[in-house]
N, C-alpha and C positions, 0 to 999 in steps of 0.2 A: 538664897530665900526662895529660889523659884521651885527648889524641891519641896520645901515647906508647903508653898503654897500647891504643889501638885499632891502633896499627901492629904492635904485638906480637901482639895476638890474630888479624891479617891474616896474618902470617909465620906463626904456629902450626897456623894452621888449613889454610892451602895446603900448606906443607910438610909438616906433620905426616900430613897425609891422605894427601900423595903416598907417603911413606915406608910409613904402614901398608898401601896397595895394592901395595907389593912394589917400587916404584920406589929407584932409588939417587941420592942426593943427588948425587954426583959428576956424572950428566948434567945437572943444572942448573946447574953451575959453569961458566959459559962467558963468561970476561973480556971478551972481544970483543964480544959481544952487548951486555952492560952498556955499553962504550965506545960502540960505534955509536948504539945507543938513547939514551943520556946525552948523549952528544956532539951528536947532531942537535938532543935537545931544547933543551939549552941555548944552541946555535947559531940556532936560530928564535927563542927567546925574545929573544936580543940583537938579532937582525935585526928583528924586530917590533916593540922597544919603545924609546924614548928614553933617555937617561940620566938623565931626571928620574924616569921609571917604573920604571927598574931600582934607583934609590935608593930608592923607596918599597916596593918589593918584597924590596929586602935587608934593610928595617926591619921590614916586617911579619912575614916568616917566625919571626924570634926571638919576637915578640911572640906570635905564635899558639902557638908549642910551649909558651911558659910558661904558657898559661892565661888564664881571663878576667881581664881588669885590673880590672872594678868587680863587687864584690859587695855584700851587705846593709851590711856595717861600713862601707865606702867610701861609700854612699848615707847613713847615719847620719851620718857625719863630715862629709859635704858640707852636708847640710841644718842641721846644729849650726851650723856656720861661718856660713852663709847667716843662719840666726836671730839670731846673735849681731851680725853685720854691721849687718842691717837695722834690728834693735831699738837697737843705737846711734845709728844714723841717725835714726830715728823720736823718741828721745827728747832726742837733744842736736842734731839737724840733720844734713844731710848733710856739710856742711864737717868734723863731728866725726871721720868716717871718711877724710879723705884722706890724712893721714899713714900709715895703714895700707896704704890702696893703693898710696900710691906707693913705700914700703920695705915690702912683705910681710914679708921674711925678718926684721925685726927688731920685727914686729908680736906683740904676745903675742896677738892673737885669731888670726891665721893661724898661728901656732905651735903652737897646741892643734889643727892639722889637717895633721901630718905627710904623710900620705898625698895629699892634697890638695896641698900644696906640692911634693910630687916630680912633679906631673903639669904641664909646663910650658901644653900646651894647656887646661888647664881654669884655671890661674891668669891667664894671658891672657884668656880670656873673661870670667872673673869681673871683673878688674880694669879691663877697659878699657872694660865697660859700666856699672861703677859710676861711672867717670871721666865718662863721656857723662850719666848720671844726675846727677851732681854739678854738671854745667855748665848745666842747667837748660833748654838751648836746643833741646831735642828732645821731642816729644809721645812718648806711650808708643805710639801707632800708628807712628810712625816708626822708633822703635828695634824695635820688634816686626820691621819690614821689613827694616832691617839685619842683625838677628839671624838672620831667616830666609835671606837672602842669604847670610851667611856659614856658617851650618850646611851650606847647599847646597853651597858650595864645599867646605866640608870633606868632606861625605858624597862629592862627586865625585873627590875626590884620594885618599880613603880606599879608593873602589871599582877604583881603577888596578890594585892588585897582585892583586885578585880576579879583573878581567878577564884578568890577565897568566898568572896561574897557570892557570886554567881552559882557557885556549887552549892550553897547553901540554898539558894533561892530555888534551885532544881530539885532539892531533895524535900522542901518543906510541903508540897502537895503532897507525896508520899507518906510524911508525918501526920498531914490531916486524915489521910486514908486510915492510918494506924489508928487513930484518934477516935474516927467513924467506926471502924472494926470494933475498938472496944466498947464503945457506946452501944453496939447492937447486939453484941453479947452480953451486956448488961440488961438490955431490953429482952432478949430472948431467956433469961434467966426469969423475969418475969411474965412468963407468958400465961401464968395464971391470974394475973391482974386483970380489970377491967379494960377495955378499949381505949378508953381515956387516957388512962396511965400508960400503956403501951405507946400510944401516940407520941404523948410528951416526951416518954425516953427515946424514941426513935428520931424526933426531930431534934433532940439535944445532941444526939450521936452525928446527924447530919452537918451540925454546926462544925464539928471536927475537920469535915473536907472543905466546908464553906471557908474556914480562918485559914486552912492551910493554902488553899488557891490564891486567897485574897492577899496574905502577907507576903508569898513568895512573888507573884505578878504585880502588886500593889506597892509595897514596900522596898523589899530586899533587891529585886532585879533592877528596879531603877536605881536605888542607890549604887549598885554595882555599874551600872551605865554612866552615872554620874562620874564617880571616880575614874573610869576608862577615858572619858572624856576630858577630865583635868590632868591624867596623865599625859595623854597627848598634847594639851597646852604648854605643860611642862617640857616637854621635849622639845616642842616647837620654838620656845624662847632661848632654849640652849642652842639650838640650829641656827638661830637669828645670830647670837654672839658668835658662834663659829663663822659662818659667812662673813661677817663683818672684818673679824680679825685676819682671816684668811685673805681677804680681798686687799687688806692692808699690808700684808706680808709679801703680797704680790706686786705691791707697789702702786696700788691706786690711792689716791689723796683721800683722806678721813671723809670729806663729804661724800665722794662717791663711794666709798667703803660702806658707810652708812645706810646707801641707797639701796647697795648689794643687800643687807640685811633686812629692810624693809620689804623687797620683794619677797622675802621666805615666809613672811607671816601671812596668816589667814585673813581672807579679805573682811570679816567681821569686825577684825581688830586693827587692820593695816591702814596708818594715817595715809593720806594723799602725797603725793610730790609736794604740793605746796605748804600743806601743813608741816611736814618735815622740815622743809627747808627754812619756814619761820622760825619754828621751835630750834633749830641748830645756828638760826641767826642771833637768837637770844642766849642760847647757851655760851655762843663765841663772846658776845659782848658781855655777858656774866663774868666768863673767864677771864677776858680782858681787864674787867676791874678788879678782879681778884689779884 
């Protein structure tokens, strides 16, 4: 939502200032300039990316417009889930959670965390490493190495849309200059016309430069930055799960393992010790009733 508000502020500030200075909005309405700059940007994007990169970018843009996927409530729900799962494994043995891992959709434990279940990547990460822990054939060091490799692969793939969008943003001012040069060429071809006509043609040509810079730094670059920040948040939640599971494998009790995971989180979404303790207590009570 903030990115939409930001876009509206950019439009209001630029267009509003132009109008207040005495400019006419009609002078900025140059549809062919939009077509030239937008078409060139899309073409360069298609030419510079693979089908997989285009698919990843197409998925990343709507997600960026929707806002941050992980807030404090999601982290509290995640840590409650991790506590209940690890507590059950500690009390009843790792095999006691096997049925829950194999069929999370019918597990009363996972059903208590609907927001986590809606995220395929989180569910895959949690269930895969719990399966590995149940197998008992790998040390915590080996599992940590495997986790690091998977998180690094995820980070690399998630950063592809960032690079693609930033490349387009860097190119758009140049496309604006191309549009302006073409407009100037058109104006020079009409050098025999009255000064008023030439002035109108040159002003239209300058709109190309204006649009290229505005679209690059007012819209596409902020979108790339937003995708990058969401990528960092997506990586951070995987690191939270990783830290919690490894702490459990190293012998720490579930409540302390969850505390390890809490310490990994960014301060803006990190629950306090008291908040987490109260939430875990409630999750423990709910699990006991179930």
